[in-house]
C-alpha positions in Angstrom: -183.3 -129.3 34.8 -180.9 -128.9 31.9 -181.2 -125.8 29.8 -181.9 -126.4 26.2 -182.8 -124.1 23.3 -186.4 -125.4 23.4 -186.7 -124.8 27.1 -185.2 -121.3 26.7 -187.9 -120.5 24.1 -190.6 -121.8 26.4 -189.2 -119.7 29.3 -189.0 -116.6 27.0 -192.6 -117.2 25.9 -193.7 -117.6 29.5 -191.8 -114.4 30.4 -193.4 -112.5 27.6 -196.8 -113.9 28.6 -196.2 -112.8 32.2 -195.2 -109.3 31.1 -198.3 -109.0 28.9 -200.5 -110.1 31.8 -198.8 -107.5 34.1 -199.3 -104.8 31.5 -202.9 -105.8 31.0 -203.5 -105.6 34.8 -201.9 -102.2 35.0 -204.1 -101.0 32.1 -207.2 -102.4 33.9 -206.2 -100.6 37.1 -205.7 -97.4 35.1 -209.0 -97.8 33.4 -210.8 -98.6 36.7 -209.7 -95.3 38.3 -212.8 -93.1 38.1 -212.9 -89.3 38.2 -215.6 -86.8 39.1 -216.1 -83.1 38.4 -213.4 -81.1 40.3 -214.4 -79.1 43.4 -213.1 -76.0 41.5 -215.9 -76.5 39.0 -218.5 -77.4 41.6 -218.2 -74.0 43.2 -220.5 -71.2 42.3 -219.3 -69.9 38.9 -220.9 -66.5 39.6 -218.4 -65.8 42.4 -215.3 -66.7 40.3 -214.3 -63.0 39.9 -215.1 -59.9 41.9 -214.8 -56.3 40.7 -212.1 -54.3 42.5 -211.7 -50.6 42.6 -208.6 -49.2 41.0 -206.0 -49.1 43.8 -204.4 -45.8 44.6 -207.3 -43.7 43.1 -208.0 -42.1 46.5 -204.5 -41.2 47.2 -200.9 -42.5 47.1 -200.2 -46.0 48.3 -198.5 -46.0 51.7 -198.4 -49.6 52.7 -199.9 -53.1 52.4 -202.3 -54.5 55.0 -203.8 -58.0 55.4 -207.2 -58.4 53.7 -209.5 -61.4 54.4 -208.7 -64.6 56.2 -205.5 -66.7 56.3 -205.2 -69.6 53.8 -204.0 -72.7 55.6 -202.0 -75.4 53.9 -202.8 -79.2 53.9 -200.9 -81.4 56.3 -197.2 -81.7 55.3 -197.1 -78.5 53.2 -195.4 -76.4 55.9 -193.1 -74.6 53.4 -194.4 -73.2 50.1 -191.8 -72.4 47.4 -194.2 -71.2 44.6 -197.3 -69.1 44.6 -199.4 -67.9 41.7 -202.8 -66.2 41.2 -205.0 -67.4 38.4 -205.0 -64.5 35.9 -207.4 -65.5 33.1 -206.3 -62.6 31.0 -202.6 -63.4 31.3 -202.9 -67.1 30.4 -205.2 -66.3 27.5 -203.4 -63.2 26.3 -206.5 -60.9 26.6 -206.7 -57.4 27.8 -206.3 -57.1 31.6 -209.1 -55.8 33.9 -209.2 -54.6 37.5 -211.0 -57.7 38.7 -209.2 -59.7 41.4 -208.6 -63.4 41.2 -210.1 -65.8 43.8 -207.9 -68.7 42.8 -204.4 -69.2 44.2 -202.0 -72.2 43.8 -199.2 -73.0 46.2 -196.7 -75.8 46.0 -193.5 -76.8 47.8 -192.3 -79.2 50.5 -192.9 -82.9 50.2 -194.1 -82.5 46.6 -197.5 -81.2 47.7 -199.8 -78.8 45.8 -202.8 -76.8 47.1 -205.4 -74.6 45.4 -207.4 -72.1 47.4 -210.5 -70.0 46.7 -209.6 -66.6 48.2 -213.2 -65.5 48.1 -214.1 -68.3 50.5 -217.2 -68.9 48.4 -217.7 -72.3 49.9 -219.3 -70.8 53.0 -223.0 -70.9 52.4 -224.2 -68.5 55.2 -222.9 -65.4 57.0 -223.2 -67.2 60.3 -221.0 -70.0 59.1 -218.6 -67.5 57.6 -218.2 -65.6 60.9 -217.2 -68.8 62.7 -214.3 -69.6 60.5 -211.0 -67.6 60.8 -209.2 -69.4 58.0 -209.7 -70.8 54.5 -208.8 -74.4 53.7 -207.7 -75.6 50.2 -210.4 -76.5 47.7 -208.0 -79.2 46.3 -204.7 -80.6 47.6 -202.6 -83.6 46.5 -199.1 -85.0 46.3 -197.9 -84.2 42.8 -194.2 -85.1 42.7 -191.7 -87.5 44.3 -188.7 -86.0 45.9 -188.5 -83.4 48.6 -190.1 -80.4 47.0 -191.9 -78.7 44.1 -190.1 -75.6 42.7 -192.9 -74.0 40.6 -196.5 -74.3 39.8 -198.1 -72.4 36.9 -201.6 -72.1 35.7 -202.1 -72.7 31.9 -204.7 -71.5 29.4 -207.9 -73.5 29.4 -208.3 -76.0 26.5 -211.3 -74.0 25.2 -212.9 -70.7 25.9 -216.1 -72.1 27.5 -215.1 -71.2 31.0 -212.0 -69.1 31.5 -213.0 -67.9 35.0 -212.0 -71.1 36.7 -208.5 -72.7 36.2 -208.6 -76.0 34.4 -204.9 -76.7 33.7 -201.8 -76.6 35.8 -198.1 -77.3 35.2 -195.7 -78.2 38.1 -191.9 -78.9 38.2 -190.0 -80.5 41.0 -187.0 -82.0 42.6 -187.7 -85.3 40.8 -186.7 -83.6 37.6 -190.1 -83.9 35.9 -192.7 -81.5 34.7 -196.4 -82.6 35.3 -199.5 -81.5 33.4 -202.7 -81.6 35.5 -206.4 -81.5 34.5 -208.0 -79.4 37.3 -211.5 -80.0 35.9 -211.5 -83.6 37.2 -210.7 -85.2 40.6 -210.1 -88.8 41.5 -212.9 -90.5 43.5 -210.3 -92.3 45.6 -207.5 -89.7 46.2 -209.1 -86.4 45.2 -206.2 -85.6 43.0 -206.7 -84.1 39.5 -206.0 -86.3 36.5 -202.4 -86.4 35.5 -202.3 -85.8 31.8 -198.5 -86.0 31.2 -195.3 -86.3 33.1 -191.9 -85.8 31.5 -189.0 -88.2 31.8 -185.3 -87.6 32.0 -185.1 -86.4 28.4 -185.8 -82.8 29.7 -183.5 -82.7 32.7 -181.2 -85.3 34.3 -181.8 -84.0 37.8 -184.0 -81.7 39.9 -185.7 -78.6 38.5 -185.2 -75.4 40.5 -187.3 -72.9 38.4 -189.9 -72.8 35.7 -191.8 -70.2 33.7 -194.5 -70.4 31.1 -195.3 -68.1 28.2 -198.7 -68.5 26.5 -198.7 -68.1 22.7 -201.4 -68.2 20.2 -201.3 -71.9 19.5 -199.1 -73.3 22.2 -197.2 -72.6 25.4 -193.5 -72.2 25.8 -192.0 -73.6 29.0 -188.5 -72.8 30.3 -186.9 -74.7 33.1 -183.6 -74.4 35.1 -182.1 -77.4 36.8 -179.5 -78.8 39.1 -178.0 -80.4 36.0 -176.7 -76.8 35.2 -178.9 -76.5 32.0 -181.7 -74.3 30.8 -184.3 -76.1 28.6 -187.2 -74.7 26.6 -190.0 -76.9 25.4 -193.6 -76.6 24.3 -196.8 -78.2 25.6 -197.2 -80.1 22.4 -193.8 -81.8 22.9 -194.2 -82.7 26.6 -196.9 -85.3 25.8 -194.4 -87.2 23.5 -191.4 -86.7 25.8 -189.5 -85.2 22.9 -187.2 -83.3 25.2 -186.1 -79.7 24.7 -186.5 -77.7 21.5 -183.7 -75.3 22.8 -181.1 -75.9 25.5 -178.3 -73.9 27.0 -175.3 -75.1 29.0 -174.1 -71.5 29.7 -174.0 -71.9 33.5 -171.6 -74.1 35.4 -173.7 -74.6 38.5 -177.3 -75.0 39.6 -179.7 -72.7 37.6 -181.8 -71.1 40.4 -184.1 -68.9 38.3 -185.4 -68.6 34.8 -188.1 -66.2 33.4 -189.5 -65.1 30.1 -189.7 -61.4 29.0 -193.0 -60.0 27.9 -192.8 -60.7 24.1 -195.2 -63.4 23.0 -193.2 -64.0 19.7 -189.5 -64.2 20.6 -189.3 -63.7 24.4 -185.8 -63.4 25.9 -184.9 -65.6 28.9 -183.3 -64.3 32.1 -181.4 -66.8 34.2 -179.5 -66.7 37.6 -177.1 -69.3 38.9 -175.0 -70.3 41.8 -172.0 -69.8 39.5 -172.4 -66.0 40.2 -173.7 -65.2 36.7 -176.9 -63.7 35.4 -177.5 -64.3 31.7 -179.9 -63.0 29.1 -180.6 -65.6 26.4 -182.1 -65.4 22.9 -183.7 -68.7 21.7 -183.0 -67.7 18.1 -179.3 -68.4 18.8 -179.1 -72.2 18.3 -176.6 -75.0 18.0 -173.2 -74.6 19.7 -173.8 -70.9 20.0 -176.8 -71.4 22.2 -174.5 -71.3 25.2 -173.7 -67.7 24.4 -175.8 -64.8 25.8 -177.2 -61.5 24.7 -175.9 -60.1 28.0 -174.0 -61.5 30.9 -173.7 -59.9 34.4 -170.7 -61.0 36.4 -170.4 -60.6 40.2 -173.7 -58.8 40.4 -174.7 -60.7 43.6 -173.5 -63.4 46.0 -175.0 -66.6 44.5 -177.7 -64.8 42.5 -181.1 -66.7 42.8 -183.6 -64.4 41.1 -183.8 -62.7 37.7 -187.3 -61.3 37.0 -188.5 -59.2 34.0 -190.6 -56.1 34.6 -194.2 -56.7 33.3 -194.7 -55.5 29.7 -191.0 -55.0 29.2 -188.3 -56.7 27.2 -185.5 -54.6 28.6 -186.0 -53.9 32.3 -185.4 -56.7 34.8 -184.4 -57.1 38.5 -181.9 -59.4 40.1 -181.3 -60.6 43.7 -179.0 -63.0 45.5 -177.8 -64.0 48.9 -176.9 -60.5 49.8 -178.6 -57.3 51.0 -179.2 -55.6 47.6 -181.8 -55.8 44.9 -180.7 -54.4 41.5 -182.7 -53.0 38.6 -181.1 -53.3 35.1 -181.8 -52.0 31.7 -180.7 -54.4 28.9 -179.9 -51.4 26.7 -177.2 -50.4 29.2 -175.5 -53.9 29.6 -173.4 -53.4 26.4 -171.5 -50.5 28.0 -167.8 -51.0 29.0 -168.8 -50.5 32.6 -172.1 -52.2 33.4 -174.0 -50.9 36.3 -177.6 -51.3 37.5 -180.1 -48.5 36.9 -181.0 -48.5 40.6 -179.9 -50.6 43.6 -182.4 -51.1 46.5 -181.4 -51.9 50.1 -183.0 -52.0 53.5 -185.1 -55.2 53.2 -182.5 -57.2 55.0 -181.8 -55.9 58.5 -178.9 -58.1 59.3 -175.5 -58.0 57.7 -173.2 -60.9 56.8 -173.9 -64.1 54.9 -177.5 -64.8 54.1 -179.0 -68.3 53.9 -182.7 -67.8 52.8 -184.0 -67.1 49.4 -186.4 -64.2 49.1 -187.5 -63.6 45.5 -188.5 -60.0 44.8 -191.3 -59.2 42.4 -192.8 -56.2 40.6 -196.2 -54.8 41.8 -198.3 -52.2 40.0 -201.0 -50.4 42.0 -202.8 -47.8 39.9 -200.2 -45.3 38.7 -197.6 -46.5 41.3 -195.0 -49.1 40.6 -193.1 -51.0 43.3 -190.7 -53.8 43.9 -191.7 -56.1 46.8 -189.4 -58.3 48.7 -189.1 -60.2 51.9 -185.9 -60.2 53.9 -184.1 -62.6 56.2 -185.1 -61.8 59.8 -187.1 -58.7 58.7 -190.6 -60.2 59.5 -192.1 -57.8 56.9 -192.6 -57.2 53.3 -190.6 -54.3 52.0 -191.8 -51.9 49.3 -189.4 -50.0 47.0 -190.9 -47.4 44.6 -190.0 -47.6 40.9 -190.9 -44.4 39.2 -190.5 -43.0 35.7 -187.3 -41.2 36.6 -185.7 -44.6 37.2 -186.4 -45.6 33.6 -185.4 -42.2 32.3 -182.0 -42.6 34.1 -181.4 -45.8 32.2 -182.2 -44.3 28.9 -180.0 -41.3 29.3 -177.0 -43.4 30.4 -176.6 -42.0 33.9 -176.7 -45.3 35.6 -172.9 -45.6 36.0 -173.0 -43.3 39.0 -174.1 -46.1 41.4 -173.9 -43.8 44.5 -176.7 -41.7 43.1 -178.8 -44.8 42.4 -179.0 -46.4 45.8 -182.5 -46.3 47.2 -183.9 -47.4 50.6 -187.2 -48.9 51.6 -190.3 -46.9 50.7 -192.6 -48.7 53.1 -193.1 -52.0 54.9 -196.2 -54.1 54.6 -197.8 -55.0 57.9 -197.9 -58.7 58.9 -199.7 -60.1 61.9 -197.6 -60.8 65.0 -195.9 -64.2 64.9 -196.0 -64.5 61.1 -192.2 -64.7 60.8 -190.5 -63.9 57.5 -192.1 -63.6 54.1 -191.4 -66.5 51.8 -192.9 -66.8 48.4 -195.0 -64.0 46.8 -197.7 -63.7 44.1 -199.3 -60.5 42.8 -202.4 -59.8 40.7 -204.3 -56.6 40.3 -204.2 -55.0 43.8 -203.7 -58.4 45.5 -200.4 -59.5 47.1 -200.2 -63.0 48.5 -197.3 -64.0 50.8 -196.4 -67.2 52.6 -195.3 -67.0 56.2 -193.9 -69.5 58.7 -195.8 -72.9 58.8 -196.9 -72.6 55.1 -199.9 -70.3 55.8 -200.7 -67.7 53.1 -201.8 -64.1 53.9 -203.4 -61.9 51.2 -202.6 -58.1 51.4 -204.0 -55.1 49.6 -202.8 -51.5 49.3 -203.7 -48.8 51.9 -203.5 -45.1 51.3 
């Protein structure tokens, strides 16, 4: 058949008609997918929070011990790279209480996500409770393509009708996208929550290694670090339209392994750590070509630094860690000195010397009047506790941190893990709870012991 202008028009019309039919079919399929009330909201609302006594009120904290039953992952999630407790006061910017949180989200290998009820409130009788030695997820689903999910973060609820149960979740993964999930609904066919939005390549050109979220009065700030060597900040209101980043930095020259917001809800600073050996402190108010500059830059602080975490309620104190045997605590007010040194360096959480291969992200933990840094360690098979006291902060203020020999501290205590648990992976803290992942993707919840 000879091609003519008329036949070409007919073929174009037929092609357009076929595309329209395909689009209509896809829309019908999307419309046909039905959702039900999420299992999270089917649970007894009265058991969403439990009152906890203030830890440390009967004596100084000595260690951490397992409390309750192990949380088991769904099939395929045998390595968890992100853990977070649902803290309704943190996500809604309200005053904190001493109540513990029953809800915990974990995400990691194979793009899988799981949400657990740590209170195990699904057990209806004590007899049934005694027979079960573990807790299964209330919800689990595959959320991303690619090999893993880097971070999962609970979001503020869309309204204040029920803040005791998480209803929104944000995840970021190796596929380079950020996904926004509605946890109040679940698909009748797959059990997965409704996917509200998923970003495209306008945010990052390759996989996301780290994400943090900062709740504000009318929106949420989201910062992500990627294999494309960039740091991007966006807002929830922009994600739905795939508008890309509202602020971006190309300061690093290698993978950005960690990003985190400081405590300020108005103009939070951003801490970043990268395989290029640099730790940077960024101010989003610096825009344009100057956005690649930093408020502070720490060079050669670690071997391939992978963690930069702000102290809660602080815009100046932060910790760093890398593939070495030291955790360092810094004060931003000291980083402008000619010789920049950490306030304190902590060691002893890694028993072996030499090159390390596994990432163990340290975190801050407040128990009553006591403040600690918690960390796993390669081949340590324990969770190490370092005490952070008021003298540490006083040292930074008085400028005595340059004497690093006087600022090296060893392990205060080691949390006890059951035999065969292996090394600690990811960690999450809330009130007096500490959740840690162990080998096989299981999660153990620990509490302080005097």
